[in-house]
LUMPAFI-268056 format. One record per residue (C-alpha): residue number from 0; chain; x, y, z. Coordinates in Angstrom, 2 decimals, decimal comma. Layout:
BEGIN
<r><bakol>NUM</bakol><fivo>A</fivo><x>X</x><y>Y</y><z>Z</z></r>
...
***
This chain:
BEGIN
<r><bakol>0</bakol><fivo>A</fivo><x>95,73</x><y>71,73</y><z>179,36</z></r>
<r><bakol>1</bakol><fivo>A</fivo><x>97,99</x><y>71,23</y><z>182,20</z></r>
<r><bakol>2</bakol><fivo>A</fivo><x>98,50</x><y>75,07</y><z>181,90</z></r>
<r><bakol>3</bakol><fivo>A</fivo><x>94,73</x><y>75,58</y><z>182,27</z></r>
<r><bakol>4</bakol><fivo>A</fivo><x>94,59</x><y>73,52</y><z>185,58</z></r>
<r><bakol>5</bakol><fivo>A</fivo><x>97,83</x><y>75,39</y><z>187,03</z></r>
<r><bakol>6</bakol><fivo>A</fivo><x>96,17</x><y>78,89</y><z>185,94</z></r>
<r><bakol>7</bakol><fivo>A</fivo><x>92,62</x><y>77,89</y><z>187,73</z></r>
<r><bakol>8</bakol><fivo>A</fivo><x>94,52</x><y>76,36</y><z>191,14</z></r>
<r><bakol>9</bakol><fivo>A</fivo><x>96,97</x><y>79,59</y><z>191,01</z></r>
<r><bakol>10</bakol><fivo>A</fivo><x>93,84</x><y>81,78</y><z>190,83</z></r>
<r><bakol>11</bakol><fivo>A</fivo><x>91,79</x><y>79,39</y><z>193,53</z></r>
<r><bakol>12</bakol><fivo>A</fivo><x>95,05</x><y>79,91</y><z>196,17</z></r>
<r><bakol>13</bakol><fivo>A</fivo><x>95,16</x><y>83,70</y><z>195,78</z></r>
<r><bakol>14</bakol><fivo>A</fivo><x>91,26</x><y>84,36</y><z>195,84</z></r>
<r><bakol>15</bakol><fivo>A</fivo><x>91,86</x><y>82,10</y><z>199,49</z></r>
<r><bakol>16</bakol><fivo>A</fivo><x>94,87</x><y>84,71</y><z>200,43</z></r>
<r><bakol>17</bakol><fivo>A</fivo><x>93,04</x><y>87,64</y><z>199,47</z></r>
<r><bakol>18</bakol><fivo>A</fivo><x>90,65</x><y>87,96</y><z>202,87</z></r>
<r><bakol>19</bakol><fivo>A</fivo><x>93,93</x><y>87,00</y><z>204,88</z></r>
<r><bakol>20</bakol><fivo>A</fivo><x>95,70</x><y>90,07</y><z>203,06</z></r>
<r><bakol>21</bakol><fivo>A</fivo><x>93,05</x><y>92,77</y><z>203,10</z></r>
<r><bakol>22</bakol><fivo>A</fivo><x>92,49</x><y>91,95</y><z>206,73</z></r>
<r><bakol>23</bakol><fivo>A</fivo><x>96,67</x><y>92,09</y><z>207,25</z></r>
<r><bakol>24</bakol><fivo>A</fivo><x>96,97</x><y>95,54</y><z>205,32</z></r>
<r><bakol>25</bakol><fivo>A</fivo><x>93,92</x><y>97,03</y><z>207,75</z></r>
<r><bakol>26</bakol><fivo>A</fivo><x>95,50</x><y>96,13</y><z>210,85</z></r>
<r><bakol>27</bakol><fivo>A</fivo><x>98,80</x><y>97,55</y><z>209,27</z></r>
<r><bakol>28</bakol><fivo>A</fivo><x>97,09</x><y>100,62</y><z>207,92</z></r>
<r><bakol>29</bakol><fivo>A</fivo><x>95,24</x><y>100,77</y><z>211,21</z></r>
<r><bakol>30</bakol><fivo>A</fivo><x>98,32</x><y>100,91</y><z>213,32</z></r>
<r><bakol>31</bakol><fivo>A</fivo><x>99,88</x><y>103,54</y><z>211,10</z></r>
<r><bakol>32</bakol><fivo>A</fivo><x>97,14</x><y>105,74</y><z>211,17</z></r>
<r><bakol>33</bakol><fivo>A</fivo><x>97,50</x><y>106,75</y><z>215,03</z></r>
<r><bakol>34</bakol><fivo>A</fivo><x>100,94</x><y>107,67</y><z>213,60</z></r>
<r><bakol>35</bakol><fivo>A</fivo><x>100,21</x><y>109,46</y><z>211,34</z></r>
<r><bakol>36</bakol><fivo>A</fivo><x>98,18</x><y>111,70</y><z>213,40</z></r>
<r><bakol>37</bakol><fivo>A</fivo><x>101,14</x><y>112,14</y><z>215,69</z></r>
<r><bakol>38</bakol><fivo>A</fivo><x>102,78</x><y>113,70</y><z>212,97</z></r>
<r><bakol>39</bakol><fivo>A</fivo><x>99,86</x><y>115,26</y><z>211,04</z></r>
<r><bakol>40</bakol><fivo>A</fivo><x>98,86</x><y>117,53</y><z>214,44</z></r>
<r><bakol>41</bakol><fivo>A</fivo><x>102,10</x><y>119,39</y><z>214,90</z></r>
<r><bakol>42</bakol><fivo>A</fivo><x>102,11</x><y>120,79</y><z>211,27</z></r>
<r><bakol>43</bakol><fivo>A</fivo><x>98,33</x><y>121,77</y><z>210,68</z></r>
<r><bakol>44</bakol><fivo>A</fivo><x>97,71</x><y>125,70</y><z>209,62</z></r>
<r><bakol>45</bakol><fivo>A</fivo><x>94,63</x><y>127,52</y><z>208,48</z></r>
<r><bakol>46</bakol><fivo>A</fivo><x>94,21</x><y>128,72</y><z>204,96</z></r>
<r><bakol>47</bakol><fivo>A</fivo><x>96,48</x><y>131,64</y><z>205,76</z></r>
<r><bakol>48</bakol><fivo>A</fivo><x>99,09</x><y>129,08</y><z>206,28</z></r>
<r><bakol>49</bakol><fivo>A</fivo><x>98,95</x><y>130,38</y><z>210,16</z></r>
<r><bakol>50</bakol><fivo>A</fivo><x>100,10</x><y>127,33</y><z>212,71</z></r>
<r><bakol>51</bakol><fivo>A</fivo><x>96,53</x><y>126,46</y><z>214,54</z></r>
<r><bakol>52</bakol><fivo>A</fivo><x>96,96</x><y>124,13</y><z>217,51</z></r>
<r><bakol>53</bakol><fivo>A</fivo><x>93,69</x><y>121,25</y><z>217,30</z></r>
<r><bakol>54</bakol><fivo>A</fivo><x>94,83</x><y>119,15</y><z>219,78</z></r>
<r><bakol>55</bakol><fivo>A</fivo><x>91,18</x><y>118,62</y><z>220,51</z></r>
<r><bakol>56</bakol><fivo>A</fivo><x>90,93</x><y>116,96</y><z>216,89</z></r>
<r><bakol>57</bakol><fivo>A</fivo><x>91,80</x><y>113,73</y><z>218,44</z></r>
<r><bakol>58</bakol><fivo>A</fivo><x>87,90</x><y>114,22</y><z>220,32</z></r>
<r><bakol>59</bakol><fivo>A</fivo><x>86,60</x><y>114,19</y><z>216,91</z></r>
<r><bakol>60</bakol><fivo>A</fivo><x>84,57</x><y>110,96</y><z>216,32</z></r>
<r><bakol>61</bakol><fivo>A</fivo><x>85,91</x><y>110,80</y><z>212,76</z></r>
<r><bakol>62</bakol><fivo>A</fivo><x>88,47</x><y>112,29</y><z>210,95</z></r>
<r><bakol>63</bakol><fivo>A</fivo><x>88,35</x><y>112,91</y><z>207,45</z></r>
<r><bakol>64</bakol><fivo>A</fivo><x>91,28</x><y>113,56</y><z>205,26</z></r>
<r><bakol>65</bakol><fivo>A</fivo><x>90,58</x><y>115,23</y><z>201,98</z></r>
<r><bakol>66</bakol><fivo>A</fivo><x>93,14</x><y>114,99</y><z>199,17</z></r>
<r><bakol>67</bakol><fivo>A</fivo><x>92,22</x><y>117,88</y><z>196,57</z></r>
<r><bakol>68</bakol><fivo>A</fivo><x>93,70</x><y>120,54</y><z>194,37</z></r>
<r><bakol>69</bakol><fivo>A</fivo><x>92,65</x><y>123,83</y><z>192,64</z></r>
<r><bakol>70</bakol><fivo>A</fivo><x>93,90</x><y>122,67</y><z>189,19</z></r>
<r><bakol>71</bakol><fivo>A</fivo><x>91,36</x><y>119,52</y><z>189,12</z></r>
<r><bakol>72</bakol><fivo>A</fivo><x>87,64</x><y>119,89</y><z>187,85</z></r>
<r><bakol>73</bakol><fivo>A</fivo><x>86,49</x><y>117,28</y><z>189,79</z></r>
<r><bakol>74</bakol><fivo>A</fivo><x>87,90</x><y>118,86</y><z>192,86</z></r>
<r><bakol>75</bakol><fivo>A</fivo><x>86,28</x><y>122,20</y><z>192,24</z></r>
<r><bakol>76</bakol><fivo>A</fivo><x>82,82</x><y>120,27</y><z>191,56</z></r>
<r><bakol>77</bakol><fivo>A</fivo><x>83,40</x><y>118,34</y><z>194,93</z></r>
<r><bakol>78</bakol><fivo>A</fivo><x>84,67</x><y>120,72</y><z>197,49</z></r>
<r><bakol>79</bakol><fivo>A</fivo><x>81,85</x><y>122,80</y><z>197,80</z></r>
<r><bakol>80</bakol><fivo>A</fivo><x>79,84</x><y>119,95</y><z>198,64</z></r>
<r><bakol>81</bakol><fivo>A</fivo><x>81,63</x><y>118,84</y><z>201,32</z></r>
<r><bakol>82</bakol><fivo>A</fivo><x>82,26</x><y>122,77</y><z>202,27</z></r>
<r><bakol>83</bakol><fivo>A</fivo><x>78,50</x><y>122,83</y><z>202,83</z></r>
<r><bakol>84</bakol><fivo>A</fivo><x>78,18</x><y>119,53</y><z>204,52</z></r>
<r><bakol>85</bakol><fivo>A</fivo><x>80,85</x><y>120,82</y><z>206,74</z></r>
<r><bakol>86</bakol><fivo>A</fivo><x>78,95</x><y>123,89</y><z>207,26</z></r>
<r><bakol>87</bakol><fivo>A</fivo><x>75,94</x><y>122,56</y><z>208,39</z></r>
<r><bakol>88</bakol><fivo>A</fivo><x>77,54</x><y>119,59</y><z>210,52</z></r>
<r><bakol>89</bakol><fivo>A</fivo><x>80,37</x><y>120,75</y><z>212,27</z></r>
<r><bakol>90</bakol><fivo>A</fivo><x>79,33</x><y>122,65</y><z>214,95</z></r>
<r><bakol>91</bakol><fivo>A</fivo><x>78,00</x><y>119,07</y><z>216,58</z></r>
<r><bakol>92</bakol><fivo>A</fivo><x>82,04</x><y>118,11</y><z>217,13</z></r>
<r><bakol>93</bakol><fivo>A</fivo><x>81,06</x><y>114,61</y><z>215,30</z></r>
<r><bakol>94</bakol><fivo>A</fivo><x>84,28</x><y>115,40</y><z>212,85</z></r>
<r><bakol>95</bakol><fivo>A</fivo><x>86,95</x><y>117,22</y><z>211,10</z></r>
<r><bakol>96</bakol><fivo>A</fivo><x>88,10</x><y>117,61</y><z>207,54</z></r>
<r><bakol>97</bakol><fivo>A</fivo><x>91,97</x><y>118,18</y><z>207,07</z></r>
<r><bakol>98</bakol><fivo>A</fivo><x>93,50</x><y>119,28</y><z>203,53</z></r>
<r><bakol>99</bakol><fivo>A</fivo><x>95,90</x><y>117,24</y><z>201,84</z></r>
<r><bakol>100</bakol><fivo>A</fivo><x>96,82</x><y>119,96</y><z>198,92</z></r>
<r><bakol>101</bakol><fivo>A</fivo><x>98,02</x><y>118,41</y><z>195,81</z></r>
<r><bakol>102</bakol><fivo>A</fivo><x>98,43</x><y>121,96</y><z>194,05</z></r>
<r><bakol>103</bakol><fivo>A</fivo><x>101,64</x><y>122,92</y><z>192,68</z></r>
<r><bakol>104</bakol><fivo>A</fivo><x>102,50</x><y>125,68</y><z>195,16</z></r>
<r><bakol>105</bakol><fivo>A</fivo><x>101,69</x><y>127,15</y><z>198,68</z></r>
<r><bakol>106</bakol><fivo>A</fivo><x>99,87</x><y>130,42</y><z>197,30</z></r>
<r><bakol>107</bakol><fivo>A</fivo><x>97,34</x><y>127,90</y><z>194,74</z></r>
<r><bakol>108</bakol><fivo>A</fivo><x>96,42</x><y>125,52</y><z>198,06</z></r>
<r><bakol>109</bakol><fivo>A</fivo><x>95,69</x><y>129,23</y><z>199,76</z></r>
<r><bakol>110</bakol><fivo>A</fivo><x>93,99</x><y>130,85</y><z>197,23</z></r>
<r><bakol>111</bakol><fivo>A</fivo><x>91,72</x><y>127,36</y><z>196,55</z></r>
<r><bakol>112</bakol><fivo>A</fivo><x>91,18</x><y>126,98</y><z>200,25</z></r>
<r><bakol>113</bakol><fivo>A</fivo><x>89,77</x><y>130,97</y><z>200,76</z></r>
<r><bakol>114</bakol><fivo>A</fivo><x>88,14</x><y>130,92</y><z>197,36</z></r>
<r><bakol>115</bakol><fivo>A</fivo><x>85,63</x><y>127,83</y><z>198,57</z></r>
<r><bakol>116</bakol><fivo>A</fivo><x>85,57</x><y>129,12</y><z>202,27</z></r>
<r><bakol>117</bakol><fivo>A</fivo><x>87,07</x><y>125,83</y><z>203,63</z></r>
<r><bakol>118</bakol><fivo>A</fivo><x>87,10</x><y>126,41</y><z>207,19</z></r>
<r><bakol>119</bakol><fivo>A</fivo><x>88,97</x><y>123,58</y><z>207,72</z></r>
<r><bakol>120</bakol><fivo>A</fivo><x>93,04</x><y>123,22</y><z>208,09</z></r>
<r><bakol>121</bakol><fivo>A</fivo><x>95,40</x><y>121,50</y><z>205,98</z></r>
<r><bakol>122</bakol><fivo>A</fivo><x>98,68</x><y>120,13</y><z>206,33</z></r>
<r><bakol>123</bakol><fivo>A</fivo><x>101,66</x><y>122,63</y><z>205,91</z></r>
<r><bakol>124</bakol><fivo>A</fivo><x>102,48</x><y>122,91</y><z>202,43</z></r>
<r><bakol>125</bakol><fivo>A</fivo><x>106,23</x><y>122,23</y><z>202,96</z></r>
<r><bakol>126</bakol><fivo>A</fivo><x>105,97</x><y>119,79</y><z>205,44</z></r>
<r><bakol>127</bakol><fivo>A</fivo><x>103,06</x><y>117,30</y><z>204,25</z></r>
<r><bakol>128</bakol><fivo>A</fivo><x>105,31</x><y>115,08</y><z>202,25</z></r>
<r><bakol>129</bakol><fivo>A</fivo><x>107,37</x><y>114,25</y><z>205,32</z></r>
<r><bakol>130</bakol><fivo>A</fivo><x>103,98</x><y>113,15</y><z>207,83</z></r>
<r><bakol>131</bakol><fivo>A</fivo><x>103,35</x><y>109,75</y><z>205,82</z></r>
<r><bakol>132</bakol><fivo>A</fivo><x>100,31</x><y>111,03</y><z>204,06</z></r>
<r><bakol>133</bakol><fivo>A</fivo><x>101,21</x><y>110,18</y><z>201,11</z></r>
<r><bakol>134</bakol><fivo>A</fivo><x>101,28</x><y>106,17</y><z>202,04</z></r>
<r><bakol>135</bakol><fivo>A</fivo><x>97,36</x><y>106,77</y><z>202,37</z></r>
<r><bakol>136</bakol><fivo>A</fivo><x>96,86</x><y>108,32</y><z>198,81</z></r>
<r><bakol>137</bakol><fivo>A</fivo><x>96,32</x><y>105,67</y><z>196,49</z></r>
<r><bakol>138</bakol><fivo>A</fivo><x>94,33</x><y>106,83</y><z>193,59</z></r>
<r><bakol>139</bakol><fivo>A</fivo><x>93,49</x><y>109,94</y><z>191,74</z></r>
<r><bakol>140</bakol><fivo>A</fivo><x>91,86</x><y>113,26</y><z>193,55</z></r>
<r><bakol>141</bakol><fivo>A</fivo><x>89,47</x><y>114,31</y><z>194,75</z></r>
<r><bakol>142</bakol><fivo>A</fivo><x>90,14</x><y>111,79</y><z>197,20</z></r>
<r><bakol>143</bakol><fivo>A</fivo><x>88,88</x><y>111,20</y><z>200,86</z></r>
<r><bakol>144</bakol><fivo>A</fivo><x>89,87</x><y>108,60</y><z>203,66</z></r>
<r><bakol>145</bakol><fivo>A</fivo><x>87,68</x><y>108,51</y><z>207,01</z></r>
<r><bakol>146</bakol><fivo>A</fivo><x>88,89</x><y>106,77</y><z>210,28</z></r>
<r><bakol>147</bakol><fivo>A</fivo><x>87,65</x><y>107,13</y><z>213,70</z></r>
<r><bakol>148</bakol><fivo>A</fivo><x>89,12</x><y>108,00</y><z>217,15</z></r>
<r><bakol>149</bakol><fivo>A</fivo><x>90,62</x><y>104,37</y><z>217,37</z></r>
<r><bakol>150</bakol><fivo>A</fivo><x>92,37</x><y>104,69</y><z>213,99</z></r>
<r><bakol>151</bakol><fivo>A</fivo><x>90,12</x><y>102,21</y><z>212,10</z></r>
<r><bakol>152</bakol><fivo>A</fivo><x>89,78</x><y>103,66</y><z>209,09</z></r>
<r><bakol>153</bakol><fivo>A</fivo><x>85,75</x><y>103,33</y><z>207,96</z></r>
<r><bakol>154</bakol><fivo>A</fivo><x>86,39</x><y>104,40</y><z>204,10</z></r>
<r><bakol>155</bakol><fivo>A</fivo><x>88,37</x><y>105,59</y><z>201,75</z></r>
<r><bakol>156</bakol><fivo>A</fivo><x>88,66</x><y>106,02</y><z>198,11</z></r>
<r><bakol>157</bakol><fivo>A</fivo><x>86,81</x><y>108,27</y><z>195,57</z></r>
<r><bakol>158</bakol><fivo>A</fivo><x>85,62</x><y>111,51</y><z>197,21</z></r>
<r><bakol>159</bakol><fivo>A</fivo><x>82,21</x><y>111,07</y><z>195,68</z></r>
<r><bakol>160</bakol><fivo>A</fivo><x>81,64</x><y>107,63</y><z>196,80</z></r>
<r><bakol>161</bakol><fivo>A</fivo><x>83,32</x><y>108,05</y><z>200,02</z></r>
<r><bakol>162</bakol><fivo>A</fivo><x>80,95</x><y>111,40</y><z>200,93</z></r>
<r><bakol>163</bakol><fivo>A</fivo><x>77,73</x><y>109,17</y><z>201,30</z></r>
<r><bakol>164</bakol><fivo>A</fivo><x>79,84</x><y>107,34</y><z>204,11</z></r>
<r><bakol>165</bakol><fivo>A</fivo><x>80,72</x><y>110,43</y><z>205,42</z></r>
<r><bakol>166</bakol><fivo>A</fivo><x>76,98</x><y>111,84</y><z>205,78</z></r>
<r><bakol>167</bakol><fivo>A</fivo><x>75,91</x><y>107,89</y><z>206,93</z></r>
<r><bakol>168</bakol><fivo>A</fivo><x>78,27</x><y>108,07</y><z>209,76</z></r>
<r><bakol>169</bakol><fivo>A</fivo><x>77,26</x><y>111,90</y><z>210,66</z></r>
<r><bakol>170</bakol><fivo>A</fivo><x>73,91</x><y>111,62</y><z>210,76</z></r>
<r><bakol>171</bakol><fivo>A</fivo><x>74,27</x><y>107,94</y><z>212,89</z></r>
<r><bakol>172</bakol><fivo>A</fivo><x>75,80</x><y>110,08</y><z>215,62</z></r>
<r><bakol>173</bakol><fivo>A</fivo><x>73,06</x><y>112,54</y><z>215,31</z></r>
<r><bakol>174</bakol><fivo>A</fivo><x>70,62</x><y>110,19</y><z>216,29</z></r>
<r><bakol>175</bakol><fivo>A</fivo><x>72,65</x><y>108,56</y><z>218,70</z></r>
<r><bakol>176</bakol><fivo>A</fivo><x>72,76</x><y>111,59</y><z>220,87</z></r>
***
């Protein structure tokens, strides 16, 4: 009986601390997103591996980080949806996508981007781990993270579910203007 009481008390304590931990984690990750972008921007390349200078990226309402790979079945299923959405909505300047490849080689990443007509940039393959992006890559792929100009993370997780949040955010911004 005493073990049950202790177990229940432990669970109650954990549940009361949970919101504090989540809020603390949000603050920590928010502070790190700005640092993350400072490391990502100098390492951006296009699908051919050519260095790009996209300093305008910080002016976008939303930045979408997209983890994907050519060998991943769910990624191959999801990527065309993201490409289609990007094509239809990127001209408004509301958001930008950055690919983080989980492919085994740079050649496979480039082929995947070109085959799927990904017009967004990616992090230079050899330097992707040195940017600190891996700290945000919790879970399997396809995975997405959306953050705003201030660095607040608005959504992150499975790309299929985060995609709905992206559509909602872009639609809301479109109706504001």
